[in-house]
N, C-alpha and C positions, 0 to 999 in steps of 0.2 A: 806725830805723822800717827792714823793708827792704820789697824795691815787695808786693805784694797780687799776688796770679796768684788771682782769684775762678772759681768758676761759681755761672752759673745754671741756673734751673730751673723752668718755671714749667708750667699745666696746664688746659685748660680745656676741660670733658668740656657733655656735652648732658644727663647727669644725674648724680643725686649718685651720687658714686665713693671707693671707700679705696682709691687705690693704696699698694702697700706698696711703697716706698723707701727704697735705702740708698743712705750714700754714702761716694769711694773719697779721703781725705784723699790729696791731693796729701803727698810731702818737702818737706822745709824745705831752705832749699841752703846753710842755716848752721851750723855745726856748735852745737848746744849748741838750738839755734829745730823748733818741732814744727807743722806742721800746725791750725792754730786755727779753733774759732768754728764754727757753720753756724745756721742759721734757716728756722725752715718755719713759713707758715701758710696757714689755712683756715679757709672760713665754716661750721662744723656747721650742718648740713639746710640746707643753702643759702639764711642764714639775712645777716642786713643788717653780722650782728656779727663779728667773722673773730676768731680763738684766733690766736695768737701764743707759738710754745717754740722757747726759741733759748738755748742755749751759747756762751757766745764763748771755753771755755777750753777746746772737747771733744778728745781725745785723740787719740775713739773711737764709734762709734757705740750707743754703747751706752743715752748720755740720749737719743738720736732716735730709736728704737726702744722707748722707754720712752713717747714723748710721742703713740705712736698706736698702743698700745695695747688704751688703751677702741674698737674698733668703732665699734661703735655714736657714737657723737659724733666718728667721723673719716670722716666724711661730708662731701663737700664738692663743687660743681661746679668749683669755680677752688682750684688749689693752686698757692703760691711755695718756693722752697726756695731757700735760698742758702751754699753752702760759700765765708768767708772768707776764705780761705788763706795763706798764708805771714806771720803776723804776729804782736805781741803789743801789750798794752797795753788792750785795749779793752774793753767793760765791753758791759751789756745796752745802754745809749740808744744805740753807736756800729753793732753786730751786724744787719747786714738781712737778712731783711725787716722795714722799718718800715711802719705803723701809725701810724697818724691816722684820728679820729672827726670826717666831714664830709657837709650837708647829706644827716642821716639814717642814715647808714651808714657802712661801717670804710672806708675802702680801701688798701692796698698796694700797696708798692712795692720796687724793687729797684733795684739800679743794680752798675755792672763798668766802673771807671774814674778816671781824675781827670778832673777843673773845677778850675780857676781860682776858689780862692775869694773872691780881692781883684775879680774882678771881677765870681763868681755874685753877693755882700755884692752889688752896684751894680745888678748886672738885679733881683733880689729886691726890686722898689719897693710890696711889698703891705705893710702897717705891721697889718694884723689883730693881735691880738695872739693867736686861735691858730693863726695860722701864723708862730710863731714856733721853728724847729730849736733840741730840748732838747740835741742830744748832738754835737759839733764835726766828722763829718765835710763836704765837702760833697758827697756823694747825700742827705744830708736837705735840705740848701737846695736842691739840686734839686730837692727832692719838695714842698716848702715851695712854692718857686717855681709850681710848677704846679699846686696846689691856688689857690694866688691869682688864676692865670689860668684857670682853674674859676670863680671864685666872681666875677672880673669881669668873664666871658662873660653870668654871670646861668642857668650849667647847678648844674643836681643829677647827671644823670649824665654817661657817657661816649657814652650815645647820643642825646646832650640835644645834643652839639657837632659842628661840620662838623666834618666828616675833615680837612678841608685848615686850617681854623686850627688842631687839631689838631696834626697834623705840623708848624708853622710854628710851634709853641711849642715840640716840640724838636728845632725847624733851631736856634732860638735857643743853645738846649742848648750843642748839635754844634758850635759857633765857639769854645766852650771849652773843648776838651778831650773825651776823648772816653767815649763820652754810648751806651754799652748800654743799652738803660733798657725795665723792664715794668711797666707802673699797672695797674690793676684797682679799681673802687669794688665786686665782690662777684659780681658777673651779667660783662659787657665785659671782655677783658683789650686794651691795648696795648703791643706790644714796639717798640722803633725800635732801626734797628744804625746806631752813629755810626762817619758819613762817614771820623772820623780814629783808628775804633778798634784796638787790638794783638791783639785776643785773633778771632775767630768767634763769631759766636749762628747758632742752624738752627733751622730747626722742620719739623717731621713732622704727617702726619694718621694718627693711630692709628683704624680701622676690624675690625668683628670679624670673622672670630673672634681671639683673643688665642691666641698661642701660653701654654703654661703653662711655657716657661722665663724669661717677660721679656722688656724691652729692658734691656743691658749695654753703655755708654761708659766711656769711663776715668775719668770722674770722677765716675758714681754708674749705679746703675742700678734697676730697677722693673718692680710686675708690676701687672697684672688679672689673681687670681685670688681675689678676694674673688668667692664664685657670684652676688653678685645683681651686677655687673658685667659679668658674660657679652655683654653685647648693649651696652657703653657706647659712642658715638666721643666724641676727644678730640683737639685739636690741642695741641703740644707744644713750646716751646721752647727750648732748649738748648743752653750752649755750646761740647760735645764731642759730636760725631754717633753714634746708636745704631748698634750692627752689624746690630741685626733691625729690620725698616720700610723705610720711602723717608726722605730725611733732606734737604732742600734748606740750601745756606749761603745766612742773607738778604743782601743784595747792600748797597752804605753807601751809609748815606743809608733806608734801608726805613725804611717804620712797617706795621707788620699787626695789625689789631682784628679779636684775634677774640669767639662769642660762639655758647655754647653748641656748644661742640665743634665749631664752622664759624667758617673765611674768610670776614667780611664783609665787609673794604675794605682796598686793601693800594694805594703807591703805584706800585710799582716792577712788574707782574703780568707772568708768563710766559707759556707756552705748556703750562709743565706743566703749572704748575702753580691757573695760573686758573679760578674759573670758566667753562664753556661761554659764551659771550655770542653766538655764532652760533648759529641753529637749524643740528640737525647731524642726517639720520634717519636712523632701521635700516628698512632692510624689512622685514618681513612678506606676504609671499606672493612667488609667483614675478612680481615686477613689475616690468612692461618698461617700456621709453619711451624718447622723447628730450630732451634740453637745453632748459629749459623756454624755450620763445619766445612774447609774448602772442597772443592773437589779432588778425588782420584783420577788423575791424569796422567796414567800407567801411558796408557796409547802416543798419548800425543809426548810425553817425555822423549820419547826415544825421538822423535822429528827432530825436538829441541834441541837434543843433542849431537843429533845430524850436524842439522843448522850452530851450535854452536861450534864446529870443527871445522864449515866455513868459514864463519865471521874470524876465527882465529888463524887460518890461514889469509887470509885477503886482508887482516890486517898487520900484517911480516908487510905485507907491500907502501914502506912506506909511502909512497907517491899518489897516492888511494884512498880520499875517504869514503870511507861504506856507510849510510843511513838505508837503516828499515824502517823500508816505507809503510806497510802495512799496519798500523797499531798492531794488528791481535794478532803478529807473529810474537811480537815481543815478549821475554821471557823472563825479564828480569829488570826492574829499574834504574836506574843511573848508580843509583848507591847500591846496588846488587839485588836489594830485597825484591823476593819474587811475587811475577805480576800470572794473573789467575782468571778464569771465569769464572761466574758462577750462571748456575741455568735453574730457569725458573715456569712456572705452568702459569700459568694465568687463567684464566673461565670468567666473564665481562658478560653477566644476562641483564636482559633489559625484559618488564613483561609490560605490557597497557594492555587494561581491561574498558571495555566502552559499555552503557548501560539500550545502545543499539545498536545496531551494525553501521560497518563502515561499508561504505558502498566503494568509497574511491580517495588512496592517497597515494601520497611520492613522499621518499626518506631519502636523510643521506648519513651514511656511517660511515664514519673512523675509529674504527674502533685494529686494527689492524699495528701493530707496530713498527716503529718506522729504523730503517736499516742506516747503519751508517756505519765509519770505522770500529768503533767499541760496538756498537749492540746486532744480534744479529737475533730473525727470525729463522728460526731450526723447519717451526710448523705454523701454519694460523686456519685455523676454516671459521664459519661462517654458518650461520643455522637460524633459519627465518622461517616461522611456523604458514605465514600463508606465499602463496604463488604471486612473482610476479613479473616481472624483465629486468635484469642488471644493469648498471653500466658502469664500468673500472675503468679510477683513472686518475692526475692527481692534479692537484689542486693548482693553486699560486701558489701555497704558503709549503711545497714538496709533504703534503697531505697524501695517507693512500684510499681515498675516499668512493666510494659505491654509490651512486646515485639510482633508487631501486621506487620501483611502480607498482601501484597496486589496486589493480582492477576487478581482483572478487570481491566477493562481501565478507568480511569477517571481525568475530565484537569477540575477539579474543589473538593478539599478538609478543612472539613471541619471537627476542631475539638474541644468539647466543654466540658467543669467541669465544675463538681457545686457543694460546697461542703458547708453544715453547719459546723461552728466550735466553740467548747466552745475553753477557753482561759482563765485557771484558775489563781487566785492569787495566790501571790506568799510571802513572807516573806523575808526578805533584807539575803541578803548572813551572814552568823557570819564567817569571817575572822579570829576570835583568835587564833583556834588551831594550834597549830606549826609545825603539820603535810601540813596544808594548801599555806607556804611555800611562806615564806611575801619576799622575794626577788631575785634579781635573781644572783647566775646562780640556773634555779630546776635542785633539784637530784630525777633522776625519776627510780625505782630498775632494775633493768637488763630487766625481763618484761614485763615493762610499756614503756619499750625503747627500745622495738621491734613491741609492739603492734603500738605503736606513729608514729615510724621512719617513717610516706608516713604524716604523719604532720611537718616535721620539717626538711625536703628535698627542701633546697632552689629551686630556680625556673634556669634550664638550659641556665647561659646567660653568656657571657663576663668575666674572670676576674675583669676586670677593671670594670666595674657597678657593682660588686656585693659587691667587694671594697668600691665605694662610697655608696653605697647601707647602707653597715655595719657601715660606718663614722657616717648619717644618723639614722641609727637607736640606733648607743650607744649613739649618744647626750639624746636621752627620757632616756633611763637609768641612764646615768652621772648623769643629773639635777636630778634626784626626787632619785639621791644617790639608784639605783638602787632594786628601791620597787617596787616590778611584778605590783600591783595592780597602781599606780600612774601613773606608765608607761605607760600602757598598757593603760588609763584613756586620756594619752596625746598624744601617736597616735590616740588615736579615735579623738577629741577634734581639733587637727593640723593640720590631711588632711579636717576635713569637714573647719576651719579658711581660711586654705594659699588654697587649689586645690579647681578648677572654676569646677562645677556641670557644660558642656559643651556634651550636648545631638548628637549625628552625631559625635563627632571631633575621637572616635573609634574605631577598629570593637577588631575580637576577634585573631585577631591577636599583638594587642598591648601588650606591656613585663610591668612590675613596671616599670623599668628603665625606659621608651619613659614614666610613664606617673605623674615619680618622676621631669624629666626634663622636661614637659608640665605645669606641677602643670594644668592639667583641664583631666575631662573626665567624666566617666559615674559608679550609681554605682559599678557592678560587675569590672573595674578598679581598687577605690577606697577599694575595697576590697583587688585584689589582690595585692596592695602597702600593707594595712593592714600588708596581708596573709605574705609576704614576709618578710619585718619588723617581723614578732614577729619570723620567723625559724631561723632567724639569730644572734637571741638574746636566742635561743639556747627553746621556747616555742611554742610548738602543737597549730596549724592552721588547720581550716579549712572555706571551702567554702559552705554559707551556701545559699540557694536558697527561699523563698519563696512572702508573701507579707505584706505590709501594710501598714496603718488603718491610713488615714490623715483624716479625716471628722470632726474630733474636728477643735476649734480655732487653729489655728498654726499660728507661727505669718509668718515662706515662707512654701513656695510648690514647689513641682519639679513639670511639667507633662510630663509623658512618655507612653508611649503603649505597657508596657513589665514588668515583675512580677521584684519582686524586688529583691537583695543582699547583702550580710551584713560577718559577721566572728566569728567564732567560738572559743574562743580560749580554753584551757582544762585544768582546775586551780586542782592541785592534790588536792585528795580528799574530790573534791567537783563536780566536773564535768565541762562537756561544758557549757559555757558560752556567750552571742550574746553579740556583738559590735556592731555599724550601727555606720561606719564610713560620710557617704553619711549625714547624718543626724545629727549626732555628739553627738548619745544618746544612752543608751544600752537599750535593746534588753528584752522590759515586754509583757506587753499585750498588745501593737498594733500593734506588727509581729506575721505575722502565719508561723509555719515555715510546708517547700514540703519535700526540697531534699537536701544531702552535697554531699560532694566529699572532694578532695585533690584541684580542681580547676574545673574553670567551666565547663566542659566536661565529670564531673564525677554527674551534678546535672543540668543539661541542662532539662527545662521540655519539652521542644518537641524536636525529631531528626530524621536525614532518612538519606536513601539512592535510590535513585533510577535508576534498573537497564537500563532501555530504557524508549524513550521516555523521552516528558517533554518538553524539550528548556527553553526558557527564564520564571524567576520564581516572581510572585507581594507574599508576605508577610505580612500578615494585621495579630496583633494579638492587643489581646482587654483588659481588664481586667477590674472590677468592684466589688467595695467590699462596704458590706453596713455592719449597726451595727443591732442586729435588740434587742426588747426588748419585752418583755412578756405583 
């Protein structure tokens, strides 16, 4: 029998997809032989049951196209396809991909390479009658070995298995020969590239928009030309890189776990493909500053020492449990690390110029930073170039607001707010209490639902657009096992990674769906998309306007001339927590919070109405933010 030269093609999509797949059979090296066989597996409608279509003696792709003709049933989030190569004598039992029912769902498997069958039979010690190979290949024996390990581990899905443990199982097979393998339970896809492999294995992430020509390699081609797949994102594994897109070779001994179109874990990350792990800031606003240095708080340290002495005395009283309620007075986190504040000087200047005199106008200003347990406004002053009548109040969202009415004519209006703000350090959130709810959907008390209703209502969009966004939102929840914080962090990182920051590309009329479709925008667009996705998952979310400090030496910085915007999520029994999708980071001591609301209109820093005069308007906004050191 001639050596097998196989090609592997595996897909993991974030939603149901129908890729148009075509195979390019390789020519046999021996006269009279031809390239034989193909196999295709998918999970129709994202069910737990897989469909397996095979032709072990194919000379062309006619039978493959016949298997895919029913587009309604040929929709799945996982696809496996294998061209067996130049060989003969195989039946359906030996043709891959293999499928086997286990733990309430069908598992599918592909292998490219040769393993020592004698050693494999000794390794496969699980004697379950349900895990006996039906064919005579080393590949099916490896499949049964892995399922036996899953059974012994007590897992029902790939997500239940510790990543390092799963890797150790593949490494056991790796010692027995060439072991390029891909396995799936219908939701997760695990791909392993053997250290003794004589072939290649590549992976690439596909994001919209997708080209009409599709993707082409020496072994296969595929296209996402079904109109329902316009916005699908996928992670693809293949033996030959495609000429379109970016493809990375897997490293020897590398395991990649994908779920719903995203790479969720790998044992050999590299800087080009791994998700960002460190906070990376993008500047929004003419923000200036020097490198981050902790302030010298000698005077405060004396007070802290005195307070520490009092605490030590109280701790000796075993019957008393002492808790510091004022977060600003905390000097150390539970792990002993110091908590210090950072002091910022912020100037926000807005200038309106008109070609004709404005005779009467009214305005709303939300420019003063908020006060709470972790943010203190030391001083804040507002200067307005035109004389008028002002009325200060707190709006329904808790924002400090000034209503200003101008009745004297003007052609230029300048509003400048200068604030000195302290941002106190906070220890990491303790998410262990069950009341803080680890999983989606959240269970809110009736009165919580009433209070959170404005932050749970999705934007008014056509049903078709909401349906598409719901599929996108659910892809995050499903690939993270509906874990609340993992899902939120995934959304935050994905928007940062997949959406381009393009100043001037959108307007206030741009909808979350517009941003989702174009994959570009600015901070307010990314915030609106995040809010929409969170609300579709039943998670309260609100819009936050403020400033972000970018004076530290971060990798990337974006320049703009406006204040910054991000998202705040309500976590039950914890409170509002900030996520910054423009930068892919959590909100910490680099962010100054000013105003919040359901959307941009509720929190816009400056707004107004001209009743008479004005004409053409010119707007100029400038923000400067500096860290102040004692």
